[in-house]
C-alpha positions in Angstrom: -50.3 11.7 20.5 -49.9 14.8 22.6 -49.9 18.6 22.0 -49.2 21.4 24.5 -50.3 25.0 24.7 -51.5 27.7 27.0 -54.7 29.4 28.0 -55.5 32.4 30.3 -57.2 31.3 33.5 -60.0 33.3 35.2 -57.4 35.0 37.5 -55.5 36.3 34.4 -52.5 34.0 34.8 -51.1 31.8 32.0 -51.7 28.1 32.5 -50.3 25.0 30.7 -52.8 22.8 28.9 -51.8 19.5 27.4 -54.1 17.5 25.1 -53.6 13.7 24.8 -55.1 11.3 22.3 -55.0 7.5 22.0 -56.0 7.6 18.3 -55.5 11.1 16.9 -59.2 11.7 16.9 -60.5 11.8 20.5 -58.7 14.3 22.6 -58.6 15.0 26.4 -57.4 18.4 27.6 -55.8 18.7 31.1 -54.9 21.9 33.0 -51.4 21.3 34.5 -51.3 24.6 36.4 -49.6 27.9 36.0 -46.8 28.3 33.6 -46.0 28.2 29.9 -44.8 31.8 29.9 -41.0 31.3 30.0 -38.5 31.5 28.5 -39.3 34.7 26.5 -38.4 33.1 23.1 -38.6 29.7 21.5 -40.7 26.8 22.8 -42.1 27.4 26.2 -43.9 24.0 26.4 -42.6 20.8 24.8 -44.2 17.3 24.9 -43.0 13.8 24.1 -44.7 10.4 23.9 -42.6 7.3 24.5 -43.0 4.0 22.5 -44.9 2.6 25.5 -47.4 5.4 25.5 -46.1 7.5 28.4 -46.6 11.2 27.8 -44.2 13.8 29.2 -44.6 17.6 29.3 -42.0 20.2 30.1 -42.6 23.9 30.6 -41.2 27.1 32.0 -43.0 29.1 34.7 -42.2 32.8 35.5 -44.7 33.5 38.3 -43.9 37.3 38.7 -41.7 40.0 37.3 -39.4 39.9 40.3 -39.4 36.1 40.6 -37.0 33.5 39.3 -38.3 31.4 36.4 -38.4 27.7 37.1 -38.7 24.6 34.9 -41.5 22.1 35.6 -42.4 18.7 34.2 -45.3 16.3 34.5 -45.7 12.6 33.5 -48.8 10.8 32.2 -48.3 7.0 32.3 -50.0 5.0 29.5 -53.5 4.3 30.6 -53.1 6.5 33.7 -53.6 10.1 34.7 -51.2 13.1 35.0 -48.9 13.1 38.0 -48.2 16.1 40.1 -45.8 18.5 38.4 -42.2 18.5 39.7 -39.5 21.2 39.5 -36.5 20.2 37.4 -34.7 23.6 37.6 -35.0 26.7 39.7 -33.0 29.2 37.7 -34.3 29.0 34.2 -32.8 31.6 31.8 -35.6 33.8 30.5 -34.2 34.6 27.1 -32.4 31.5 26.0 -34.4 30.5 23.0 -36.6 27.7 24.1 -36.9 24.3 25.8 -36.2 20.9 24.0 -37.3 17.3 24.7 -36.5 14.0 23.0 -37.3 10.3 23.5 -35.3 7.2 22.4 -36.6 3.8 21.3 -36.4 2.4 24.8 -38.5 5.2 26.2 -35.9 7.2 27.9 -36.7 10.9 27.9 -34.2 13.8 27.8 -35.1 17.4 28.6 -32.8 20.3 27.7 -32.8 24.0 28.9 -30.6 26.9 29.8 -29.8 27.8 33.4 -28.6 31.4 34.2 -26.2 32.9 33.3 -26.2 30.8 30.1 -25.3 27.1 30.9 -26.9 24.4 28.8 -28.5 21.8 31.1 -30.2 18.5 30.8 -32.1 15.9 32.9 -33.2 12.4 32.0 -36.4 10.5 32.8 -35.5 6.8 32.6 -37.9 4.6 30.7 -41.0 3.6 32.7 -40.1 5.9 35.6 -41.8 8.9 37.0 -38.7 10.2 38.7 -36.2 12.4 36.9 -32.5 12.1 37.3 -30.4 15.1 38.5 -29.9 18.3 36.3 -26.5 18.1 34.6 -24.6 21.0 33.2 -23.5 20.4 29.6 -22.0 23.7 28.6 -20.6 26.6 30.7 -21.3 30.3 29.8 -17.7 31.2 30.8 -16.3 28.8 28.2 -18.7 28.8 25.3 -20.7 32.0 25.9 -24.4 32.3 26.8 -26.2 29.4 25.3 -29.4 30.1 23.4 -31.5 28.8 20.5 -31.5 25.1 21.5 -32.2 22.2 19.2 -32.2 18.5 20.1 -32.4 15.3 18.1 -32.5 11.8 19.6 -32.5 8.6 17.6 -34.0 5.1 18.4 -30.8 3.7 19.8 -30.4 6.6 22.3 -27.8 8.7 20.6 -28.4 12.4 20.9 -27.1 15.7 19.6 -28.0 19.1 21.0 -27.0 22.3 19.2 -26.9 25.8 20.6 -25.7 29.3 19.7 -23.1 30.6 22.2 -20.9 33.7 22.5 -20.7 35.8 19.3 -23.6 33.5 18.2 -21.2 30.8 17.2 -22.8 27.4 16.8 -21.9 24.5 19.1 -22.8 20.9 19.3 -23.0 18.4 22.2 -23.0 14.7 21.4 -23.6 11.6 23.4 -26.4 9.3 24.5 -29.5 10.0 26.5 -28.5 7.7 29.4 -24.7 7.7 29.0 -23.9 11.4 29.1 -22.3 13.8 26.7 -18.9 15.0 25.5 -17.7 18.5 25.9 -19.3 21.1 23.5 -17.7 21.1 20.0 -17.4 24.4 18.0 -19.0 23.6 14.6 -19.6 27.0 12.9 -18.8 30.7 13.2 -21.4 33.3 13.9 -19.3 35.6 11.8 -18.7 38.0 14.7 -22.4 38.6 15.5 -22.9 40.9 18.6 -22.0 39.0 21.8 -24.6 41.0 23.7 -27.4 40.4 21.2 -28.1 36.6 21.4 -29.9 35.7 18.2 -30.0 32.8 15.8 -32.0 29.8 14.8 -30.9 26.2 14.3 -32.4 22.8 13.9 -30.6 19.5 14.0 -31.8 16.1 12.6 -30.2 12.7 13.4 -30.7 9.3 11.9 -30.2 5.8 13.4 -26.8 5.5 11.7 -25.5 8.5 13.6 -25.5 10.8 10.6 -26.8 14.3 11.3 -27.8 17.5 9.4 -28.1 21.0 10.7 -29.5 24.2 9.2 -28.8 27.4 11.0 -28.9 31.2 10.6 -27.7 34.2 12.6 -28.4 37.9 12.4 -25.8 39.9 10.3 -23.9 36.6 10.0 -24.8 33.8 7.7 -27.1 31.0 6.9 -25.3 27.7 6.9 -25.8 24.0 6.3 -23.9 21.3 8.2 -23.6 17.5 8.2 -22.0 15.1 10.6 -20.6 11.7 9.7 -21.3 8.6 11.9 -17.7 9.0 13.3 -18.5 12.6 14.5 -16.8 14.7 11.8 -18.7 18.0 11.0 -18.6 19.8 7.7 -20.0 23.3 7.1 -21.3 25.0 3.9 -22.2 28.7 3.9 -25.2 29.3 1.8 -25.8 33.0 2.2 -24.2 35.9 4.0 -25.4 39.0 5.8 -28.8 37.6 6.7 -31.0 40.3 8.2 -32.7 39.2 10.3 -31.9 35.6 11.1 -34.3 33.4 9.1 -36.4 30.3 10.0 -34.6 27.1 9.3 -35.4 23.4 9.4 -33.5 20.1 8.6 -34.4 16.5 8.1 -32.5 13.3 7.3 -33.6 9.8 6.4 -32.2 6.4 7.3 -29.9 6.3 4.2 -28.3 9.6 5.0 -30.2 11.8 2.5 -30.7 15.2 4.1 -32.7 18.3 3.2 -32.5 21.8 4.7 -35.2 24.5 4.4 -34.2 28.1 5.0 -36.2 31.3 4.1 -37.8 30.6 0.7 -35.1 28.1 -0.4 -34.1 24.5 0.1 -31.1 22.3 -0.5 -30.5 18.6 -0.7 -27.5 16.7 0.6 -27.9 13.2 -0.9 -26.0 10.3 0.6 -22.4 10.3 -0.4 -22.6 13.8 -1.9 -22.5 17.4 -0.7 -25.0 20.2 -0.3 -26.5 21.2 -3.6 -27.2 24.7 -4.9 -30.2 26.2 -3.2 -33.5 26.0 -5.1 -36.7 27.9 -4.5 -39.5 26.3 -2.4 -42.9 25.9 -4.0 -44.6 29.1 -5.1 -45.9 31.1 -2.1 -43.9 29.0 0.4 -41.5 30.6 2.9 -40.1 29.1 6.0 -41.8 26.2 7.6 -40.8 22.7 8.8 -39.4 19.6 7.2 -39.3 16.0 8.5 -38.3 12.6 7.3 -38.8 9.0 8.3 -36.1 6.3 8.1 -37.7 4.8 4.9 -37.1 8.0 2.9 -40.4 9.8 3.0 -40.0 13.5 3.4 -42.8 16.0 4.3 -42.4 19.8 4.1 -45.1 22.2 5.5 -44.8 25.9 5.0 -45.9 28.6 7.5 -49.5 28.4 6.2 -49.4 24.7 6.9 -49.6 23.7 3.3 -47.9 20.3 3.3 -46.0 18.4 0.6 -44.9 14.8 0.5 -41.9 13.7 -1.6 -38.8 11.4 -1.8 -35.1 12.2 -1.5 -33.7 14.3 -4.3 -37.0 15.6 -5.5 -36.7 18.7 -7.6 -40.5 19.4 -7.3 -42.7 18.7 -4.3 -46.0 18.1 -6.2 -49.4 19.3 -5.1 -49.7 20.4 -1.5 -52.4 19.6 1.0 -53.8 23.2 0.9 -53.4 25.9 3.5 -54.4 25.0 7.1 -53.0 28.4 8.3 -50.7 29.1 11.2 -48.3 26.1 11.2 -47.4 25.1 14.8 -45.7 21.7 14.5 -45.0 18.8 12.1 -44.1 15.3 13.1 -43.6 12.0 11.2 -43.3 8.3 12.1 -42.8 5.6 9.4 -45.7 6.0 7.0 -47.7 8.6 8.9 -47.4 12.4 9.3 -49.1 14.7 11.8 -49.6 18.4 11.4 -50.6 20.9 14.1 -52.1 24.1 12.7 -54.5 26.7 14.1 -55.2 24.5 17.2 -56.3 21.6 15.0 -54.5 18.2 14.2 -54.4 16.8 10.7 -52.9 13.3 10.0 -52.2 11.5 6.8 -50.7 8.2 5.7 -47.6 9.0 3.6 -45.1 7.0 1.6 
């Protein structure tokens, strides 16, 4: 396991700290140097662990108010030590809505970010390597608007989908494979004319091994919507609410059979395999926002913003008894049969089925 964060060094600068663990119990913290303070919104540090145990960290560094923000990465081979950080990009957009990282079943790692003036960009670290491939432009600001609010999903076979909000906060998707490249961006939902000069919005995409995908998204003064994608690449959109002020937190998950769930605000909706999005239902009492994940076997876990976690199966109309508040949810992950919760700088794990 790995978790990334920041701390303030003795000279007052922000430093990146990544904690790694071989067993989820014993942890080793490493200072990777200055950074973790860019972009201004979304994730500023993201980490991934490959099936072979290689850990990869990606972060933004904005060294001074008059400097250009850069994107840096470091690799920790299984059983080894952290290598020297390298620069992946030298013109990181400061207000793009975060960094993303994903890993496939072979161990290939994909990093995604936005380069000024608003171009979606990626780079790939091949399995077992410590050398990144070149940065590649995936969307162009002049065509799709300034990209922001990135989300990335990668499945075991190497297929990947990245979503981003562009001009007028419209939602776009880029599909392809981690090692084989991506198609041109596809317009998948309207931002309902949200202000072009006020980039806002939230989205999260989930992808299963069959190529089915689910997306939940929300934009300021626009709408909250739920989308699905068939294995052939056909997108469908359902508007759940309109005139959302402000944009709300959203999350989506999909299992191996194609059952999907979306969480948005204080509501959730199921899209069971072969069906359509159901009428929104209220989350458990006291829950608002949070994250939802699923494993291929059909186990779903939802954790609200207080890190009260619930485990259930596809189509459940009640989530049962939660784990109890751990306060300040930071992240939620799942692998078959096991869920991991990061809250208040502590890790909690649980076998789930």
